[in-house]
N, C-alpha and C positions, 0 to 999 in steps of 0.2 A: 426187476425191469420199472423204472419211473411210469406213469402215465404221461401223456403227449398233452402237453397246453399251447396252445397257439400265444406266440408271444410276440408283437409289433417289432420290439425294439432287437429279436432274433435275426441274424442273416442266414439261417440255414436254409437248406433249397425246400424243408417242407412247409417250413413259414413262409417263405415269400411266396409259394403254391397257393398257401391258404390264404394269403393276403389279397390272391387275385380273385377269388371266390364271387365277390361281391359286383367286383368293376368288370368282369366275364358276366355276369346275370344280368347287368342294368345294359350292358351293349347288346345281348341277345333279345332283350324285351325292346328294346329302341327299335332294332332291327326289325322285328316282326312288327311292331306297327307300323314302319317305315313302309315295309313292303305289304302290309292290309293299306295302305289309302294309295299305293300306285300300281297295284297289281288286281287281278280281278279275285283274289285269295284273302279270306276274311280273318281277321285272328283268331276266330273259332277253330279255323282249319290249319291254324297255324302253332298254337299252342303246344302241342307234344312236342316239338323243336326244345320248348324248355326244360322238358324232362329229360330229353337226349345230352341237351348241355350239362345239364347236373349230373346225370351218370357218367358222361365223359371225365366232370369234374373228381369224382368220386372214385372211379378208376384209378385216376392219375395220383391219386393222393399217397396211397401204401407206397408208389414205389421213388417215392421222395426220399432222399436221403436225410438223416436227422443228425448226421454229424455235427458237431459244434453248436448242439441246440441248447438255448439258454434256456431255463422255466423262468416264467414271470417271479419277478421277484429275486431271481438270481444273478450274482454280481458277476461282470465278465471279468475272467481271467487279468489280472497284471501282467504287465508287459515285463519282459526282464530288464534286469538295472542295466545301464550306458555303461559301456565300455568306461577304462578308467582313462583317463589323459595320460599320454606318454610323460616321463619327468623330464623336467627340463637341464638343459646342456647348462653347464656352469662357465660357458663363455659368457664374453661381456656382448650387451646387445648391440654395442658401437662399433665393435669389431665386424659385425656380419654387415655386408654389401648387400643391399637389394638389387636384384635381377631388375634391369630396365630396358 
């Protein structure tokens, strides 16, 4: 089994969830400062919420699917070749009447 490494170019569920960790933490910290400014609670009372959010993110990480994961530096799979064009008919193009 290969070691999992976060790849920002990968679109698997696990990489998308790992990519949200930073923004979720920034929103959490900003919300705590906002609450500290507009309520009677101080940031010193609210800092355990950061640990709770981090723990929640860590609990969600193993439940993410790694199907289709691309390790950093790996090439994405090549798409299948396009279907071949149908053989041209032997009729003269001028004998065909366009639909109007």
